[in-house]
C-alpha positions in Angstrom: 92.7 85.5 112.9 95.1 87.6 110.7 94.1 90.7 109.0 96.3 91.5 105.6 95.6 95.1 105.0 96.5 96.3 101.2 96.3 99.6 100.1 94.4 100.0 96.7 96.7 101.1 93.7 98.9 102.9 96.3 101.3 105.1 94.5 98.5 106.3 91.9 95.8 106.7 94.6 98.2 108.9 96.5 98.5 111.1 93.3 95.0 111.5 92.7 94.3 112.6 96.5 97.2 115.4 96.0 95.9 116.5 92.8 92.0 116.7 92.2 92.9 117.1 88.3 93.5 113.5 88.3 90.6 111.6 90.0 88.8 109.5 87.2 92.2 109.7 85.1 94.6 106.9 84.1 97.4 107.7 86.6 100.7 105.4 86.0 103.5 105.8 88.6 106.8 104.1 87.8 110.1 104.8 85.9 109.8 107.3 82.9 112.9 106.1 80.9 112.6 103.6 78.1 113.8 100.7 80.8 111.3 101.6 83.3 108.6 99.7 84.9 105.2 100.3 86.5 105.1 100.9 90.4 101.2 101.1 90.5 98.5 102.0 87.8 95.2 103.4 89.0 91.8 101.4 88.5 91.2 103.6 85.3 94.5 102.5 83.6 93.9 99.0 84.8 91.0 98.7 82.5 93.6 99.2 79.5 95.7 96.2 80.5 98.2 98.1 82.5 99.5 96.7 86.0 102.8 96.9 88.2 105.7 95.3 87.0 104.9 95.9 83.4 107.2 97.6 81.3 106.6 101.4 80.8 107.0 101.4 77.1 104.1 98.6 77.2 102.1 100.5 79.6 102.2 103.8 77.0 101.3 101.5 74.2 98.2 100.4 75.9 97.2 103.6 77.5 98.4 106.4 75.4 96.2 108.7 77.1 97.8 108.0 81.0 99.2 110.3 83.1 102.8 109.2 83.5 104.4 110.2 87.0 107.5 109.5 88.7 107.4 108.0 92.0 107.3 110.4 95.2 108.8 108.1 97.3 109.1 110.7 100.6 105.2 111.3 100.3 104.1 107.8 100.0 106.4 106.8 103.0 104.7 109.9 105.2 101.2 108.2 104.2 102.6 104.8 105.1 103.7 106.0 108.3 100.2 107.2 109.4 98.4 103.9 108.3 100.9 101.8 110.1 100.6 103.9 113.4 97.0 103.7 113.3 96.8 100.0 112.8 98.9 99.6 116.2 95.8 101.4 117.9 94.0 98.0 117.0 96.6 95.5 118.1 100.2 95.5 119.0 100.6 92.8 116.5 101.4 94.7 113.4 103.9 93.5 110.6 104.5 95.9 108.0 105.7 94.0 104.7 106.0 96.9 102.6 105.1 100.4 102.1 101.4 99.7 101.1 100.5 96.7 102.9 100.7 95.2 106.5 99.2 91.9 108.7 97.8 92.5 111.6 97.2 89.9 114.4 94.1 90.6 116.4 93.9 87.6 118.3 92.5 88.4 121.8 91.3 91.8 120.6 87.5 90.9 120.2 86.9 92.3 124.2 88.1 95.5 123.0 87.2 95.9 119.4 84.3 93.5 118.2 84.6 90.3 116.3 86.6 90.4 113.3 84.3 91.8 110.7 83.8 94.9 113.2 87.5 95.0 113.4 88.3 94.8 109.6 85.2 97.5 108.8 86.6 99.5 111.6 90.0 99.5 109.9 88.9 100.6 106.8 87.0 103.2 108.0 89.9 104.8 110.4 92.2 104.5 107.4 89.6 106.4 105.0 89.1 109.0 107.5 92.9 109.2 108.6 94.5 109.8 105.0 91.4 109.7 102.6 92.6 106.4 100.7 90.7 103.1 100.2 92.0 99.4 101.2 91.2 96.0 100.5 91.5 93.4 103.9 91.4 90.2 104.1 90.8 88.3 107.0 91.5 84.4 108.1 93.1 82.0 110.5 96.6 82.8 109.0 98.9 84.9 107.0 98.6 82.9 103.7 94.9 82.8 103.5 94.6 86.2 104.9 96.7 87.7 102.0 95.0 85.6 99.1 91.3 86.7 100.4 92.4 90.7 100.7 92.7 90.2 97.1 89.7 88.6 96.2 87.1 91.9 96.1 89.6 94.7 95.4 89.1 97.7 95.4 88.0 98.5 98.9 86.9 95.0 99.6 86.8 93.1 103.2 86.8 89.2 102.6 86.6 87.0 105.8 87.7 83.4 105.7 86.5 81.6 109.0 88.4 79.0 110.2 85.8 76.5 109.0 85.9 77.7 105.8 90.1 77.4 105.7 90.5 73.8 103.8 87.5 74.4 101.2 88.9 77.7 100.6 92.6 76.8 100.4 91.7 74.1 97.9 90.2 76.2 95.8 93.0 78.9 95.4 94.0 78.9 91.6 98.1 77.6 91.8 99.1 80.8 89.7 97.9 82.9 92.8 100.0 81.2 95.8 102.9 83.0 96.8 106.0 81.9 95.3 104.7 80.5 92.2 106.3 82.4 89.1 106.2 81.8 85.5 108.4 78.8 85.2 106.9 77.2 88.1 103.4 77.6 86.7 104.3 76.0 83.7 105.7 72.9 85.3 102.1 73.0 87.5 100.0 73.1 84.3 102.5 70.3 82.9 101.5 68.0 86.2 97.5 68.9 85.9 98.1 71.0 88.8 95.7 74.0 88.2 94.0 74.4 92.0 96.0 74.2 95.3 94.2 71.4 96.5 95.0 69.4 93.3 98.5 68.7 95.1 96.7 66.4 97.2 96.4 64.1 94.3 100.2 63.5 94.2 102.8 61.8 96.7 104.6 63.9 98.7 107.5 62.2 97.8 107.0 63.5 93.9 106.1 66.9 94.8 109.4 67.0 97.0 111.5 65.9 94.0 110.3 67.8 91.3 109.6 71.0 93.8 112.1 70.6 96.5 111.4 72.3 99.8 108.8 74.4 98.3 106.7 71.0 97.6 106.3 70.5 101.6 105.0 73.8 101.7 102.4 73.2 99.1 101.1 70.4 101.3 101.0 72.6 104.0 99.1 75.2 102.3 96.6 73.0 100.4 95.5 71.9 103.8 94.8 76.0 104.7 97.5 75.8 107.6 100.4 78.3 107.6 101.8 78.9 111.0 103.9 81.9 110.0 103.7 84.6 112.9 102.8 88.2 112.5 106.3 89.7 113.5 105.6 93.2 114.9 109.1 94.8 114.4 112.2 93.8 111.9 114.6 96.3 112.0 116.6 96.9 108.5 119.3 94.5 107.6 120.2 96.9 104.6 119.3 99.9 102.8 120.0 100.1 99.1 119.0 102.5 96.3 119.5 101.9 92.4 119.0 103.2 89.1 118.8 101.5 85.8 120.2 104.2 83.1 118.6 105.2 80.1 121.8 104.3 78.2 124.5 102.4 79.0 128.2 104.1 79.7 131.3 104.0 80.8 131.8 107.2 82.2 132.7 107.3 85.6 132.4 110.8 86.0 128.8 110.4 84.9 128.2 107.3 87.2 129.4 109.4 90.4 126.4 111.8 89.8 124.4 108.9 90.9 126.4 107.7 93.5 126.1 111.1 95.3 122.0 110.9 94.7 122.1 107.8 96.0 124.3 108.2 99.1 122.0 111.2 99.8 119.0 109.3 99.9 120.6 106.3 102.0 122.1 108.7 104.6 118.5 110.3 105.1 117.0 106.9 105.5 119.8 106.1 108.0 119.4 109.3 110.0 115.7 108.9 109.7 115.4 105.4 111.3 118.4 106.0 113.7 120.9 104.0 112.2 124.3 103.7 111.3 125.9 101.7 108.8 129.3 99.5 108.8 129.1 98.3 105.3 129.3 100.1 102.2 128.3 98.2 98.8 128.5 99.3 95.6 126.4 97.5 92.6 126.9 97.2 89.1 125.3 95.6 86.4 126.4 95.7 82.7 125.2 95.7 79.0 125.1 91.6 79.3 123.3 92.0 82.8 126.1 90.4 84.5 125.9 91.7 88.1 128.7 92.4 90.2 129.2 94.1 93.9 132.0 95.5 95.8 132.0 96.7 98.9 134.1 97.9 101.8 133.7 97.9 105.8 134.1 101.3 107.5 136.4 101.9 110.8 133.7 104.1 112.5 130.1 103.4 111.7 128.4 106.1 109.8 125.0 107.8 108.8 127.1 110.5 106.9 125.8 111.0 103.4 129.3 112.5 102.4 131.2 109.2 104.0 129.0 106.9 102.0 129.7 108.5 99.0 133.4 108.5 99.5 133.4 105.0 100.1 131.2 103.8 96.9 133.2 106.8 95.0 136.3 104.6 96.0 135.1 101.4 94.9 133.7 102.6 91.7 137.1 104.3 90.5 138.9 100.9 91.6 136.5 99.1 89.6 137.6 98.1 86.2 134.8 99.0 83.4 135.3 96.4 80.8 131.9 96.7 79.6 129.4 99.5 79.6 127.1 99.8 82.6 123.3 99.7 82.9 122.6 99.6 86.2 124.4 101.3 89.4 123.6 101.1 92.8 124.6 101.7 96.6 123.7 100.1 99.6 124.9 99.8 103.4 125.0 96.8 106.0 125.7 96.2 109.2 123.1 98.5 110.6 123.4 99.6 114.4 121.5 102.0 116.3 122.7 105.6 115.9 122.6 105.6 120.1 125.2 103.6 120.1 128.2 105.4 121.2 131.1 105.7 118.5 134.5 106.5 119.6 136.7 108.7 117.5 140.4 109.1 118.2 141.7 112.3 118.4 144.2 112.1 115.8 141.9 110.8 113.3 141.0 113.8 111.2 138.7 112.1 108.4 136.8 110.4 111.5 136.1 113.9 112.9 135.2 115.4 109.6 132.5 112.8 109.1 131.0 113.7 112.4 130.9 117.4 111.2 129.4 116.1 108.4 126.9 114.1 110.0 125.8 117.6 111.5 125.7 119.1 108.3 123.2 116.4 107.0 121.1 116.5 110.0 120.7 120.1 109.3 119.8 119.5 105.7 117.6 117.5 106.5 115.5 119.7 108.5 115.5 122.3 106.0 114.3 119.9 103.3 111.3 118.7 105.8 110.4 122.6 106.0 111.0 123.7 102.9 111.4 120.9 100.2 113.4 118.8 98.4 114.7 120.9 95.8 115.6 123.8 98.1 119.5 123.0 98.7 122.0 120.3 97.7 125.1 119.0 97.3 128.0 119.3 94.7 129.7 116.4 93.5 132.9 117.6 94.1 
């Protein structure tokens, strides 16, 4: 049996937890610029039709008296780490899939923790006691059904699908609830007469595959209540990125460099926190016509120095010809390796030695920020 644990309105709930004045109010967290989107909305705000991924301007129209807040990702990550750690007390097979949700395989844990319902209830109680937040849990024979089940009785729900119920439950799932079904695909299903997942069985496999490609195979599998996807306990990050959609489009590279510096700081901190170094730095640009471009450079010595990441990103931006105004700027790193892997430095390579010194500076700054707060100290652009 698999559990899918989904924190209820996570970002908004954390804000209400940290500020008693926000309890019971419409709290909406997300980008506050004209192009921002909602990251999370409290259940009070959802009554007005506000939901995640909604444009922020629309959320303000629907809920003008709401409290609109910028995300505090460091705080959310701090609580998320506590949640993931306590899940591992129940099973070694815990797969975080985002900052506020995870899968847990409890196969073989019955003798230690009881039946699935007992385990689910114990997990909910432990989360409440540890971080004072609510969650919804779905329990089922596989990941697909567990995820669907966790959404049924939100908030603070606990839904169990036993193996003998899997087929009938899968067939009754509205097709729009199936992961991978977007707006365009949903319209195709409507045209085909498929409203429930079980309806796909009315059509020949050849037709489904011809119309929906490999996803047709997947639909047939899911409609039978089957999903052999394993719970993968840990997956090391393959890349880390950070980006910003600007309030106004611009051609000003000096202005854009300020965002590169902030992104490099964020990425460097994440790398150091995860004990990783990066081999490749990537610049991402989206212009006013929504055309996306990327440029990358592989560094000679893997690094987690914020200064080094910024320097390479700035070089990429400087050499990039801006023929149209920029609406989004981002920085990413890839080719990640453990920081414990020794890095050889040529005695005559002054730049590499400087980066090594800056890594020490960055680690010191991390300690200062952790102790005294984010805005106590920072770096200049030059």
